[in-house]
N, CA, C and O of each residue as an XYZ file, in Angstrom:
316
protein
N      66.605   -102.985     34.560
C      66.959   -102.513     36.233
C      67.209   -101.094     35.945
O      67.949   -100.884     34.984
N      66.714   -100.008     36.620
C      66.856    -98.210     36.438
C      68.614    -98.670     37.527
O      69.029    -99.705     38.049
N      69.012    -97.605     37.439
C      70.269    -97.118     37.517
C      69.682    -96.574     38.802
O      68.632    -95.951     38.956
N      71.040    -97.131     40.129
C      70.709    -95.906     41.599
C      71.277    -95.105     41.490
O      72.243    -94.777     40.801
N      70.588    -94.628     42.324
C      70.995    -93.268     42.684
C      71.006    -92.672     43.670
O      70.246    -92.672     44.637
N      72.550    -91.740     43.269
C      73.279    -91.509     44.561
C      72.934    -89.882     44.932
O      72.169    -88.922     44.840
N      74.159    -90.441     45.414
C      74.291    -88.511     46.068
C      75.545    -87.696     45.306
O      75.813    -86.517     45.538
N      76.231    -88.514     44.391
C      76.852    -87.601     42.982
C      75.374    -87.684     42.138
O      75.092    -86.536     41.798
N      74.618    -88.386     41.808
C      74.037    -87.908     40.516
C      72.687    -87.184     41.540
O      71.617    -87.785     41.638
N      72.901    -85.995     42.171
C      72.243    -85.565     42.817
C      71.689    -84.171     41.636
O      70.600    -84.137     41.063
N      72.606    -83.316     41.549
C      72.616    -82.084     40.410
C      73.042    -81.919     39.313
O      73.937    -81.211     38.850
N      72.081    -82.888     38.749
C      72.716    -83.256     36.990
C      71.018    -83.252     37.035
O      70.153    -83.422     37.894
N      71.064    -83.004     35.819
C      69.686    -81.273     35.176
C      69.083    -82.383     34.022
O      67.868    -82.267     33.861
N      69.880    -83.666     33.016
C      68.663    -84.648     31.990
C      69.185    -85.626     32.820
O      70.040    -85.758     33.695
N      68.071    -86.474     32.013
C      68.175    -88.061     32.465
C      67.435    -88.774     30.793
O      66.251    -88.736     30.459
N      68.760    -89.450     29.909
C      67.610    -89.739     28.907
C      68.267    -91.130     29.361
O      69.465    -91.392     29.250
N      67.257    -92.004     29.907
C      67.021    -93.769     30.008
C      66.197    -94.149     28.169
O      65.448    -95.027     28.597
N      65.983    -94.120     27.185
C      65.274    -94.484     25.925
C      65.653    -95.430     25.635
O      66.879    -95.517     25.563
N      64.777    -96.709     25.295
C      65.335    -97.982     24.938
C      66.165    -98.472     25.151
O      67.215    -98.633     24.531
N      65.565    -99.027     26.760
C      66.543    -99.383     27.570
C      65.914   -101.021     28.585
O      66.453   -101.669     29.483
N      64.585   -101.167     27.874
C      63.742   -102.112     28.431
C      63.271   -101.904     30.392
O      63.343   -102.651     31.367
N      62.918   -100.828     30.216
C      62.935   -100.889     31.653
C      61.889   -101.478     32.326
O      61.049   -101.652     31.443
N      61.459   -101.871     33.316
C      60.187   -102.619     33.463
C      59.321   -101.084     35.165
O      58.128   -100.849     35.355
N      60.496   -100.493     35.923
C      59.378    -99.833     36.730
C      60.605    -98.334     36.863
O      61.578    -98.001     36.186
N      60.181    -97.965     37.626
C      61.053    -96.246     38.707
C      60.988    -96.036     39.453
O      60.015    -95.717     40.136
N      62.598    -96.175     39.769
C      62.392    -96.042     41.642
C      61.559    -94.545     42.430
O      61.798    -93.343     42.323
N      60.694    -95.187     43.087
C      60.705    -94.087     44.585
C      61.672    -92.855     44.239
O      61.349    -91.762     43.774
N      63.042    -93.361     44.617
C      64.001    -91.864     45.243
C      64.587    -91.487     43.648
O      65.799    -91.350     43.485
N      63.699    -91.344     42.587
C      64.171    -90.478     41.689
C      63.826    -89.528     42.731
O      64.765    -89.066     43.378
N      63.069    -89.288     42.908
C      62.869    -87.312     43.549
C      64.195    -87.210     44.068
O      64.580    -86.139     43.599
N      65.416    -87.829     44.969
C      66.482    -87.415     44.703
C      67.639    -87.052     44.081
O      68.860    -87.017     44.233
N      66.156    -86.620     42.793
C      67.144    -86.405     41.554
C      66.755    -84.735     41.603
O      66.443    -84.473     40.442
N      66.641    -83.552     42.385
C      66.411    -82.593     42.573
C      66.528    -81.712     41.677
O      65.556    -80.957     41.698
N      67.498    -81.379     40.661
C      67.968    -80.492     40.035
C      67.353    -81.176     39.012
O      67.118    -80.487     38.019
N      66.877    -82.853     38.944
C      66.734    -83.019     37.086
C      65.612    -81.797     36.210
O      64.696    -81.363     36.909
N      65.669    -81.439     35.201
C      64.914    -80.384     34.425
C      64.412    -81.436     33.210
O      63.181    -81.420     33.227
N      64.968    -82.466     32.021
C      64.768    -83.310     31.921
C      64.479    -84.498     32.037
O      65.491    -85.198     32.052
N      63.608    -85.016     32.122
C      64.057    -86.465     32.128
C      63.328    -87.458     30.545
O      62.782    -87.019     29.533
N      63.538    -88.390     30.823
C      63.639    -88.863     29.611
C      63.497    -90.316     29.462
O      64.427    -91.081     29.716
N      62.508    -90.651     29.111
C      62.451    -92.419     28.917
C      61.176    -92.751     27.874
O      59.993    -92.845     28.203
N      61.568    -92.856     26.937
C      61.093    -92.875     25.897
C      61.063    -94.664     25.596
O      61.939    -95.315     26.165
N      60.088    -95.387     24.737
C      60.539    -96.377     24.357
C      61.098    -97.890     25.649
O      61.937    -98.725     25.308
N      60.587    -97.903     26.685
C      60.452    -98.329     27.432
C      59.341    -99.786     28.041
O      58.577   -100.170     27.156
N      59.259   -100.310     28.964
C      58.655   -101.744     28.943
C      57.906   -100.995     30.702
O      57.141   -101.804     31.227
N      58.056    -99.854     31.393
C      56.990    -98.699     31.950
C      55.656    -98.810     32.402
O      54.865    -98.527     31.503
N      55.044    -99.167     33.626
C      53.608    -99.813     33.449
C      53.012    -98.783     34.523
O      51.902    -98.252     34.494
N      54.172    -98.611     35.615
C      53.033    -97.087     35.959
C      54.257    -95.940     37.419
O      55.212    -96.396     38.048
N      53.884    -94.975     37.469
C      55.783    -93.706     37.858
C      55.047    -93.995     39.016
O      53.843    -94.254     38.997
N      55.718    -93.958     39.988
C      55.456    -93.459     41.055
C      54.802    -92.381     41.080
O      54.316    -91.663     40.206
N      54.863    -92.338     42.634
C      53.829    -90.967     43.208
C      54.901    -89.837     43.114
O      54.779    -88.745     42.560
N      56.213    -90.454     43.925
C      57.112    -89.611     44.385
C      57.569    -88.856     42.568
O      58.359    -87.914     42.617
N      57.174    -89.198     41.421
C      57.908    -88.599     40.773
C      57.522    -86.767     40.662
O      57.892    -85.824     39.962
N      56.634    -86.978     41.726
C      55.815    -85.085     41.732
C      56.491    -84.804     42.313
O      56.040    -83.717     42.675
N      57.357    -84.918     42.777
C      58.291    -83.828     43.796
C      59.352    -83.093     43.036
O      59.828    -82.037     43.453
N      59.764    -83.735     41.773
C      60.380    -83.235     41.066
C      60.770    -81.383     40.574
O      60.926    -81.266     39.358
N      60.862    -80.568     41.070
C      60.015    -79.120     41.227
C      60.255    -78.286     39.794
O      59.676    -77.517     39.027
N      61.343    -78.890     39.958
C      62.494    -78.028     37.823
C      62.561    -79.247     36.942
O      63.560    -79.378     36.235
N      61.247    -80.497     36.889
C      61.176    -81.231     36.191
C      60.631    -80.050     34.589
O      59.934    -79.076     34.874
N      60.893    -80.198     33.543
C      60.594    -79.136     33.096
C      59.578    -79.811     31.643
O      58.549    -79.491     31.048
N      60.703    -80.991     31.568
C      60.320    -82.316     30.120
C      60.671    -83.341     30.410
O      61.674    -83.866     30.895
N      59.218    -83.750     29.875
C      59.407    -85.638     30.487
C      58.812    -86.388     29.514
O      57.770    -86.023     28.968
N      59.232    -87.139     29.318
C      58.480    -87.804     27.234
C      58.551    -89.883     27.359
O      59.486    -90.668     27.203
N      57.305    -90.059     27.650
C      57.455    -91.969     27.772
C      57.649    -92.240     26.810
O      58.306    -93.130     26.271
N      56.779    -91.072     26.352
C      57.042    -91.933     24.973
C      56.163    -93.329     24.981
O      55.493    -93.612     25.973
N      56.201    -94.150     23.871
C      55.391    -95.076     23.759
C      55.265    -96.312     24.720
O      55.868    -97.100     23.991
N      54.923    -97.071     25.829
C      54.902    -97.742     26.452
C      53.438    -98.906     27.452
O      52.249    -98.595     27.381
N      53.872    -99.996     28.166
C      53.497   -100.739     27.794
C      52.339   -100.167     29.487
O      52.461   -100.482     30.671
N      51.307    -99.238     28.755
C      51.074    -98.684     30.328
C      49.413    -99.401     30.283
O      48.633    -99.824     29.429
N      49.479    -99.169     32.247
C      48.734   -100.196     32.638
C      47.764    -99.275     32.750
O      48.031    -98.080     32.622
N      45.869    -99.941     33.134
C      45.189    -98.590     33.101
C      45.150    -97.348     33.974
O      44.381    -97.531     34.917
N      45.620    -96.348     33.981
C      45.734    -95.906     35.274
C      46.098    -94.520     34.859
O      46.736    -94.217     33.851
N      45.468    -93.480     36.030
C      45.651    -91.985     35.949
C      46.570    -91.345     36.493
O      46.397    -91.123     37.692
N      47.636    -90.906     35.965
C      48.404    -89.594     36.566
C      48.175    -88.323     36.420
O      47.565    -87.763     35.509
N      48.920    -87.666     37.782
C      48.373    -86.787     38.140
C      49.787    -85.745     38.099
O      50.058    -85.418     39.254
N      50.727    -85.158     37.113
C      51.740    -84.630     37.616
C      51.155    -82.702     38.220
O      50.289    -81.891     37.892
N      52.298    -82.788     39.240
C      52.246    -81.072     39.922
C      52.623    -80.266     37.913
O      53.556    -80.550     37.162
N      51.551    -79.359     37.701
C      52.691    -78.401     36.329
C      53.207    -77.645     36.868
O      52.768    -77.605     38.017
N      54.171    -76.748     36.653
C      54.660    -75.335     37.260
C      55.064    -74.564     36.205
O      55.851    -74.996     35.362
N      54.453    -73.114     36.162
C      54.764    -72.710     34.442
C      55.858    -71.422     35.393
O      56.533    -70.605     34.768
């Protein structure tokens, strides 16, 4: 189960969800517009929603070991 994204969370800049046995990331993660660090190390996520690429302030994404399905994901990188 992934935490529900609400208006009160929209200003957070760091989110650490490591070691939680998460299996999915909801599409509405894109509502976290100020997110700079997203750490989901050591979960059971098999794919990411395409909406994650709309996190324009995201600087650090740590997915670590996962049970990835075979897929290619392209993230927009801003330098």
